[in-house]
C-alpha positions, 0 to 999 in steps of 0.5 A: 500500500502506497504511503503517498499523501493524497492531495486535499480537495481543490477546484483548480491549480493554484497559480495565485495566493492561498486565502484562508477563511475560518469561522470560530466561536469564543468557546471553540477549542478548535479555533487556534487549530484552524488558524494554525492549519491555515497558516501552515498551509501557506495562506497569505491572509486569513479572514476570520468570522466570530460566531456567537449564539444565533448570529448568522452574519459572516462579514469576513467570508464576504470580505474574503470572497471580495478580496480573492482574484482569479488564480487565487485559492480560498482555503478552509479547514473543514467544510462545515466552517465554510458552508452550512448546507449542501446548497450553500456549498455547491453554489459558492464553489460554483461561483468561485470557479466561475471567477477562476478562484480555486477552493481547498479543504484541509481536513474532513470527509472531502479533504482527500478528494481531488477533482482533477481525477475521475473519482474526484469529479464523480464525488463532486457531482454526487454532492451537487445531486445531494444539494439539488435533493436538499433544495427539493425537500426544502421546497416540499416542506415549505409547500406542505407548511403553506397548505397546512396553514391554508387548511387552518384558515391562515394565509402564508407566504415566503419568509421576509427575513433574509439572513447573511447566509441567504444573502451570501448564496444570493450574491453568488448566484446573481454574480453568475447572471441569475435574475433576482426573481429566479434566485428568490424562488430557488431560495424560498424568500420574498423577491421584493425583500431580496431585491432590497437587500441586493440594492443596498449592497450596491 
């Protein structure tokens, strides 16, 4: 059996700089481990979000995405520190690839997957299919909830609250040229509310 180390997952060859992203909480024992691992991997700069309670804002992730340029590679310690759902993961990785930016995971279930190989590409396709399945389940649950509400005499609609996670995905999809209406429908949020947030960005 070969002792050769399998490379961490990346979406392209690194030609620019490695940019690290960490998400930590005040009581997170892995916080320093994340920082050390990203630094040891050669990250020229590390962006770090502080998670607290139910706070869903990730301003430093947005800063990292804005900072990255074609040829750079965004590096994370584990996938759950970057994305909170498969939909989130696939959308953001696709957006990075569209901009010529690579993506690298240091540890975890997908750390040994190399998308440059047939097995690696297959694994990423499976992740994408699972994300689509997750999206379908969300739509079905939303529809079932609205039907139940109507049956009890209540009216329902899309949630008006758009948190930072939703905005991160929405911005990535909009950058790829997708319409606000299509994004709102896919994410199950109010088109008017989403449009207002995206206009505020500009």
